[in-house]
C-alpha positions, 0 to 999 in steps of 0.5 A: 500500500505504501509503494502504491501511494508513493507511485501515485505521488510520483506519477502526479508529480511527473504529470504536473511537470509534463503539463508545466513544460508543455505550457512553457513551450506553448507560451514561448511559441505564442510570444515568438509568434507575436514578435514575428507578427510585430516584425511583419507589421513593421516591415510593411511600413518600411520603404528602404529595401535593405532595412525591409530585407533585414526585418524580414530576415529577422522575422524568418529567424524568429519563425524558425525558433517558434517552430521548435516550441510548436513541435515540443508542445504537440509531441509526446517527447517534450524535450527532443525534436524529431529533425526530419519533421522539423526540417521539413516544416522549416524548409517549407516555411522558407519556400513560402516566405522567399520563393514568391518571386522565384522560379521553380525551386525545389528543396529536398531533405536527406535527414537521419532519424535523429531526436535532438535536444532543444539546445542543439536544435536552436543553433542548427535550425538558425544556421540552416535558416541562414543558408537556405535564405541565402540560396533562395535570395541569391543563387537563382537570379532571373527566376531561374529553376534550381534545387537546394538540398539539406543533409543531416547525418550522424557519423559516429560522434559527430553530425554532418550538416550540408546545405547545397544548391546548384545555383550560380555559385560564389566567386572568391571576392563574393565569399569574402563579402559574405563572411562579413555579413550579419548572417555569417557572423551569426553562423560563426557564433553558432559554430563556436557553440556547436564546436563545428568546422565549416567548409564553403565551396562556391565553384559549382553552385554553393556547398556548405559542409559543417561537422558538428562535434558538440551536440546532444541527443534527446 
């Protein structure tokens, strides 16, 4: 009888913890969506092209984080993200955001069955967000058709992440300019957090390969 009473207390505590975590994820998601909406409203009133693009890119970053908490709120596992589902939603959102004036661009995901901790998913999601955004904005001028591919694989004690397109590529001078942009500064900051190495090749389309050494599975 004592064991049953203790089990009842433990189960109640676990249920309350689960409910609290879901509520936290729900509120974070709602707050991020409010921020996204505010940025969208602000963007409509901005006439300067560069300023408007910066606001729209910030909105895209907020949406990529909101997706994480939306997934955690809806799934049974409230501490881990199923990467194949998350990246499918993320890439579809980016296509809807940036592909309105583009040609026929396809994004395919080649993702292992990975369940990653939220602290790992946030920087990975933001890195992928930046790289796909760059491809959609610059790789296919004049409504050109093209393909973008996202690869995420686990190799022994590391993750292999690659975002590649078959667009116009980047010259050496363009690579230098890109490295000074805010987006790439963001990527470098997350690279340090993930203890990652990055290799960029712009000769035949643009290929960004990243080896992630610091990650946590859920």
